[in-house]
C-alpha positions as CSV (number, residue, x, y, z in Angstrom):
1,X,-1.6,28.3,7.6
2,X,-5.4,28.8,7.3
3,X,-5.4,28.1,3.6
4,X,-3.6,24.7,4.3
5,X,-6.3,23.8,6.8
6,X,-9.1,24.7,4.3
7,X,-7.4,22.7,1.6
8,X,-7.0,19.7,3.8
9,X,-10.7,19.8,4.7
10,X,-11.7,20.3,1.1
11,X,-9.6,17.3,0.1
12,X,-11.4,15.2,2.7
13,X,-14.8,16.5,1.6
14,X,-14.0,15.6,-2.0
15,X,-13.0,12.1,-1.1
16,X,-16.2,11.7,0.9
17,X,-18.2,13.0,-2.1
18,X,-16.5,10.4,-4.2
19,X,-17.3,7.6,-1.8
20,X,-21.0,8.6,-1.4
21,X,-21.4,9.0,-5.2
22,X,-19.8,5.6,-5.7
23,X,-22.3,4.1,-3.4
24,X,-25.2,5.9,-5.1
25,X,-24.1,5.1,-8.6
26,X,-23.2,1.5,-7.8
27,X,-26.7,1.0,-6.4
28,X,-28.2,2.6,-9.5
29,X,-26.2,0.2,-11.7
30,X,-27.3,-2.7,-9.6
31,X,-31.0,-1.7,-10.1
32,X,-30.4,-1.0,-13.9
33,X,-31.4,2.6,-13.6
34,X,-31.7,4.2,-17.1
35,X,-30.2,7.6,-15.9
36,X,-26.9,5.9,-15.0
37,X,-24.7,7.0,-18.0
38,X,-25.7,10.6,-17.7
39,X,-25.2,10.8,-13.9
40,X,-21.9,8.8,-14.1
41,X,-20.5,11.3,-16.7
42,X,-21.5,14.3,-14.7
43,X,-20.0,13.0,-11.4
44,X,-16.8,12.1,-13.2
45,X,-16.6,15.6,-14.7
46,X,-17.2,17.3,-11.3
47,X,-14.5,15.1,-9.6
48,X,-12.1,15.9,-12.4
49,X,-12.6,19.6,-12.0
50,X,-12.2,19.3,-8.2
51,X,-9.0,17.3,-8.7
52,X,-7.6,20.0,-10.9
53,X,-8.4,22.6,-8.3
54,X,-6.8,20.5,-5.6
55,X,-3.7,20.0,-7.8
56,X,-3.4,23.8,-8.4
57,X,-3.8,25.1,-4.8
58,X,-3.7,22.6,-2.0
59,X,-0.7,20.3,-2.1
60,X,2.4,21.7,-0.3
61,X,6.0,20.9,-1.2
62,X,6.3,18.4,1.7
63,X,3.2,16.5,0.5
64,X,4.2,16.1,-3.2
65,X,6.1,12.8,-3.0
66,X,3.6,11.0,-0.7
67,X,0.7,12.3,-2.7
68,X,2.2,11.2,-6.0
69,X,3.0,7.7,-4.6
70,X,-0.6,7.4,-3.3
71,X,-2.0,8.6,-6.6
72,X,0.1,6.0,-8.5
73,X,-1.2,3.2,-6.2
74,X,-4.8,4.3,-6.6
75,X,-4.5,4.6,-10.4
76,X,-2.9,1.1,-10.7
77,X,-5.5,-0.4,-8.4
78,X,-8.2,1.3,-10.5
79,X,-6.8,-0.2,-13.7
80,X,-6.8,-3.7,-12.3
81,X,-9.8,-5.8,-11.6
82,X,-9.0,-6.2,-7.9
83,X,-12.6,-6.0,-6.8
84,X,-14.0,-8.9,-8.9
85,X,-14.0,-11.5,-6.1
86,X,-16.5,-9.3,-4.3
87,X,-18.9,-10.1,-7.2
88,X,-19.0,-13.7,-6.1
89,X,-20.3,-12.7,-2.7
90,X,-22.7,-10.1,-4.0
91,X,-22.8,-8.0,-7.2
92,X,-23.6,-4.8,-5.3
93,X,-20.4,-5.1,-3.2
94,X,-18.4,-5.3,-6.4
95,X,-20.2,-2.3,-8.0
96,X,-19.8,-0.2,-4.9
97,X,-16.1,-0.9,-4.6
98,X,-15.5,-0.4,-8.3
99,X,-17.4,3.0,-8.5
100,X,-15.8,4.3,-5.3
101,X,-12.3,3.5,-6.5
102,X,-13.2,4.9,-10.0
103,X,-14.4,8.2,-8.5
104,X,-11.5,8.6,-6.1
105,X,-9.2,8.0,-9.0
106,X,-11.1,10.5,-11.2
107,X,-10.5,13.0,-8.4
108,X,-6.8,12.2,-7.6
109,X,-5.5,11.6,-11.2
110,X,-5.8,15.2,-12.4
111,X,-4.4,16.5,-9.2
112,X,-1.4,14.1,-9.6
113,X,-0.9,15.3,-13.2
114,X,-0.9,19.0,-12.2
115,X,1.5,18.3,-9.3
116,X,3.8,16.3,-11.5
117,X,3.9,19.0,-14.1
118,X,4.7,21.6,-11.4
119,X,7.5,19.3,-10.3
120,X,8.9,19.0,-13.8
121,X,8.7,22.8,-14.3
122,X,10.5,23.4,-11.0
123,X,13.3,20.9,-12.0
124,X,13.6,22.6,-15.4
125,X,14.1,26.0,-13.7
126,X,17.0,24.8,-11.6
């Protein structure tokens, strides 16, 4: 039970990290910061690794289906250009929303792949 609580708090912390980094990198892009490409790549890599860790240890059997549905929704939203109308209000709003969704997707997608593979292996065993 304690491990589930730790995993839940870790997941929340990782999402908060993705949101904060999305705000920071979106602001950097708005200001045309020259370090953006390097920082964006490192943040994405860190979130991918964290997503793999979450996929391996934290999702319980009862959470698999809701998690995969949520992951599919996030990935589809990330692939579309749903935030573009925000750019007509202010470019920074568009950049913040895009980077936040991108980073959350970078965190959730590898976890979803790991969980889906676990599900397929479990079905293959039975």
